[in-house]
C-alpha positions in Angstrom: 10.5 -6.7 14.7 11.4 -8.4 11.6 12.4 -6.0 8.7 11.2 -7.3 5.4 11.7 -6.0 1.9 9.0 -5.9 -0.7 9.0 -8.9 -3.2 9.3 -6.6 -6.2 6.4 -8.1 -8.2 7.3 -8.2 -11.9 6.6 -4.9 -13.7 3.8 -5.4 -16.2 1.8 -7.6 -13.9 -2.0 -7.0 -14.2 -3.5 -5.7 -11.0 -4.9 -8.7 -9.1 -8.7 -8.3 -8.5 -10.1 -7.7 -5.0 -13.3 -7.0 -3.2 -12.9 -6.1 0.4 -14.8 -4.3 3.2 -13.9 -0.6 3.7 -13.8 0.8 7.3 -17.3 2.4 6.5 -18.8 -1.1 5.9 -19.1 -0.9 2.1 -17.4 -3.4 -0.3 -14.7 -1.8 -2.5 -13.5 -3.6 -5.6 -10.8 -3.1 -8.2 -13.5 -2.3 -10.7 -14.6 0.7 -8.6 -11.5 2.5 -9.9 -12.1 2.0 -13.6 -11.4 5.1 -15.6 -8.8 6.4 -13.2 -5.4 7.2 -14.9 -3.5 5.5 -12.3 -4.1 3.3 -9.2 -2.0 3.4 -6.1 -2.4 0.3 -3.8 -0.7 0.5 -0.4 -0.4 -2.5 1.9 -0.3 -0.9 5.3 -1.5 -1.2 8.9 -1.8 0.9 12.0 0.9 -0.3 14.4 4.0 -0.7 12.2 6.6 2.1 13.0 7.5 2.2 9.4 3.9 3.0 8.4 3.6 5.5 11.2 6.8 7.1 10.0 5.2 7.9 6.5 1.5 8.0 7.5 0.9 11.8 7.6 3.0 12.3 4.3 1.0 9.4 2.8 -2.3 11.1 3.7 -1.0 14.4 2.1 0.3 12.6 -1.0 -3.0 10.8 -1.5 -5.0 14.0 -1.3 -2.8 15.7 -3.8 -2.9 12.9 -6.3 -6.6 12.1 -5.8 -7.2 15.7 -7.1 -5.3 14.7 -10.2 -7.5 11.7 -10.7 -5.3 9.0 -9.2 -7.3 6.3 -7.4 -5.7 5.4 -4.0 -6.5 2.4 -1.8 -5.0 1.2 1.5 -5.2 -2.5 2.4 -4.5 -4.0 5.9 -3.8 -7.8 5.7 -2.5 -8.2 9.2 -3.8 -10.8 11.6 -6.1 -8.6 13.9 -6.4 -11.5 16.4 -2.7 -11.4 17.2 -2.4 -7.6 16.5 -5.7 -6.0 17.8 -4.3 -2.6 16.9 -4.9 -3.5 13.3 -8.5 -4.5 13.8 -11.1 -2.8 11.5 -12.4 -0.7 14.5 -8.8 0.6 15.0 -8.4 1.1 11.3 -11.4 3.5 11.3 -9.9 5.5 14.2 -6.5 5.6 12.5 -8.1 6.8 9.2 -10.0 9.6 11.0 -6.9 10.7 13.0 -4.7 10.7 10.0 -7.2 12.3 7.6 -7.1 9.5 5.1 -9.3 10.3 2.1 -8.9 6.9 0.5 -10.7 3.6 1.2 -8.8 1.6 3.9 -9.7 -2.0 3.4 -9.4 -5.1 5.6 -8.0 -8.3 4.0 -9.2 -10.7 6.6 -8.3 -13.9 4.6 -5.0 -12.4 3.5 -5.6 -13.7 0.0 -5.3 -10.2 -1.5 -1.9 -9.7 0.1 -0.8 -13.1 -1.4 -2.2 -12.2 -4.8 -0.1 -9.0 -4.8 2.9 -10.9 -3.2 2.9 -8.1 -0.6 5.5 -8.7 2.1 5.9 -5.6 4.3 4.1 -2.6 5.6 4.2 -0.3 3.9 4.4 -1.8 0.4 3.5 0.4 -2.5 2.2 -0.6 -6.0 1.4 1.8 -8.9 -0.6 0.6 -11.9 -1.2 2.5 -15.1 -4.6 3.2 -16.8 -4.6 -0.4 -18.1 -3.8 -1.6 -14.6 -0.4 -2.9 -15.4 2.2 -2.6 -12.7 4.6 0.2 -13.5 6.1 0.7 -10.0 6.6 -1.2 -6.8 8.9 -0.2 -4.1 9.6 2.5 -1.5 7.9 5.8 -0.9 11.3 7.5 -0.5 14.7 6.9 1.2 13.4 8.0 4.6 13.2 5.5 7.5 12.4 5.8 11.2 15.3 7.4 13.0 17.2 8.0 9.6 17.0 11.8 9.9 16.0 11.9 6.3 12.7 13.8 5.8 9.7 12.0 4.3 9.0 13.5 0.9 7.5 10.6 -1.1 10.0 11.4 -3.8 10.2 7.9 -5.4 6.4 7.4 -5.3 5.7 11.0 -6.6 8.1 10.4 -9.5 6.3 7.2 -10.5 2.9 8.8 -10.3 3.9 11.9 -12.1 5.4 9.8 -14.9 2.2 7.8 -15.4 0.0 10.9 -15.3 2.3 12.5 -17.9 2.3 9.4 -20.2 6.1 8.9 -19.6 7.8 5.7 -18.7 8.4 5.0 -15.1 12.2 4.7 -14.2 13.0 1.0 -14.3 15.4 1.3 -11.3 13.2 0.9 -8.2 14.2 0.4 -4.6 12.2 -2.1 -2.6 10.1 -0.8 0.2 11.1 -2.0 3.6 9.1 -2.3 6.9 7.6 -4.8 9.2 6.5 -8.1 7.7 2.8 -8.6 7.1 1.5 -10.4 10.2 0.4 -13.7 8.7 -2.1 -15.9 10.5 -0.4 -19.0 11.9 -0.2 -21.6 9.0 -1.3 -19.0 6.4 2.2 -17.8 5.6 2.9 -17.6 1.8 5.7 -19.5 0.0 7.6 -16.2 -0.4 7.5 -15.4 3.4 10.9 -15.6 5.1 10.6 -15.4 8.9 
């Protein structure tokens, strides 16, 4: 397992557009979230132990913040041929088992991951109402086997700041997890194996 930190896309970056299939078969696009006061984009998958470690807390966080108007979307960009546990069929099973209330999209071409410069799972991005990036980094300090409980503290602080119209702290720690499983020959220039 290669541990990879997030690339820390520059703050202020406009949310890259996307239109991807959800686990229910419908297409979901960035424009579907217009009007939401904030947008949380999570690059995630099913098999990564770092995602599994936060999955239940992420499902809970998403439910809480969706009730406050935040749009939440999960995107899986892993190569499902090499990693069948991350196939769209398995994504649907995972979403049902975890109680995900947000769209869980499949980025088969991996172009959306590249547009966001996503590097690891999980990788979190918070955009404000103008879809400018205000946070990218970790959910909290917890890691598998760290003994630190998963609270979502860093992510919650960012979302709360956006919802309250306050600046998000500039000091942000990169997320860390398994690298996105790029299709052979499709690795982006920022990927380090």
